[in-house]
N, C-alpha and C positions, 0 to 999 in steps of 0.2 A: 146163386148157384154156389155150391162148395166144391172147391177144386182138390181132387185126392192127390196122394203122393204120386200115382201113375202120371195123372194128369199134368202135375208140376214138373215131372222129370222126364219120362221115356219120350213124348213127343217132341219136347224141346231138344234132348240129345239127338234124336232121330233128324229134325229139321236142319239143326245146325252141321251135323256129320255127313248128311246126305248132300247140303249145300257145299261143304269143302270137298266131297268126292266129286262133285259137278264141276268145280274149280279146277281139280286136278286132270279131270277129263279135257278141260278147256284149254289147260296148259300143254296137254300132251298133243291137242289139234294145232295149237299154235306151233309147236315145235315141227310137226309134220309139215305145216304150211311154209315154214321159215327156213326148214333145214338145220335147225338147232336141235341139240340132244337134251332131252329132257332129265336125262341123268346129271347134268350139270346142275341142276337145283338143288338135289340132294345134300350137297355141303353148302349151300348159300347160306348167308347171314345178313341180317340187317347191319349190325356192326359187330366188330370182332370180339366183344365180350359177352355176346348173345348166343343162345344155343343155336345150332343150324337147322334148316328146314326139316329133315329127317325127324330130329327131336320133337319139332312142333306136331308133327302128324303122329308120331308115336305117342305124346302126351294127350293128344285129342282122344285117342282110343284109350288111354288108360283112365281119363278123367271123367268119360263118358261110361264105357263098359265097366272098369273096375270101381268108377265111381258108385255104380248101382250096386255092385258086388259089396262096397263098404256099406252102403246103405243097409244092406240084407245082413251082414256078418259083423260089423263094428270095426273090421281091420282093412285097412287100406295096404293090400298085398299085390300089387300088379307083378307080373312076372319082370325079371331084368331087362333093362333096355336092351333092344336089339342091335342098336347102333346103324351105321350108314348101310343102307339098302339100296336097291335100284329103284328108280321112279315107279317102275310097274309094281314093285313089291310093296311100295307105300300106297298106291291105290288099291292093292289086294287088301292091305291092313284096314285100311277105311271100308272096304266092302265087307269084311269079317265083322268090324264094329257096327255096321248097320244091320248085320244078320244077327248079331248077339242080342242088340237092343230089340230088334223086331221080335225075337223070341220070347222076351218078357211079357207076361199078362197082367193085365189090371188087377187081377184078384190077388197074384202072386205079390206085386210090388205093394199094394195097399196093405196087404198082411204085415209088411215092415213098420207100418206108420206109427210115430209116437213112442217109440221104445227110447230108453235113455242107452246112449252109446258114447264110450270113452274111446274117442280116436286119436290115434298118434299120427300127427301130419309133421311136415317140414315147414317151419315158418322162418321168417328172418328174425335174428337174435335182437336186432334193432330196427323196428318197423317204421321208424323215422327215416333211416337211410337204408331201406330195402335193396337198393341197387347197389350198395357197397358191402351191405352186411354178409357176415357168415349166416348160414341157414342151420337150424338146428331143430332136433325133435321137439315137438311139445304135443302133450295129451290134452285135449279140449273135451270137455262135457258137452255133448250134441244129441240130437236126434236125427232121425233119417232126413226128415224135411230140413233143418238148419245145416246139416253137413251138405246136402246136395245144393241148396240156396246159397250159402255162404262160401263153399269152399271148391266143390266140383265144378258147378257152372261159372264162376267167375275164371277159374282156370281153363276150362274148356274155352270160352270166349277169347282169352287172352292169347292162346297157342292157334287158335283159328284164325284170328286176326293177324297175327304174327306170320303165320303160313300165307295168307292172303296176300300181305305186305311184301314180303319176299318175291313171290311171283309177280306181283304189280311193279315193283322197282325193277324187275328184269325184264319188262316188256310184255308179259302176257295181259291182253286185252279183256280185262275183267272190271266188273263195277259193283257198285252197292248191292243191286238186285242179287248178284252171284253171291254175294257173301250172306245176304239174308235167305236165300232158298226160297222154298215153297212156303207161302205164309199159310197158316192154319186158320180158316175162315169159319164163321158161325155156319152151321147146318140147320136151315130152315126147313 
């Protein structure tokens, strides 16, 4: 079986984004059950020099929805960062991302396949010390496939797992199955 650009991207982005949306729903239920305030998660971080929860959610939207737009246009041009929002706004942001991904059709996405793209992305100036390095723009010669598989998806997973870990370290009862979401099984 040959996997198309659509098969490699949209269902994966949907599985992961839906799973994170369900994790946020679980966090909201946890807060309702315990009397905690879900908005307290918005600015939470794993460590001081790491971006807060709201940035993780916005990055998931950007690397999925705008990742697909980049595969289409060759330019990664997400809207400016929205910054801190309410927890409910973050849930709505993920719902919007799911709706945008659901609107993509296989024919549309597959028509972008194999093109040469020169994409400007931000990478660590010193990859060996990425956690301490300044980040600078680099123009990389990619295809839609290589962009999605080597940049957009790794970034998506990083931000999803970071958001998951922020909630988990603050007592939200979630596990690996919540992170994975609904697995896509073979249709016999």
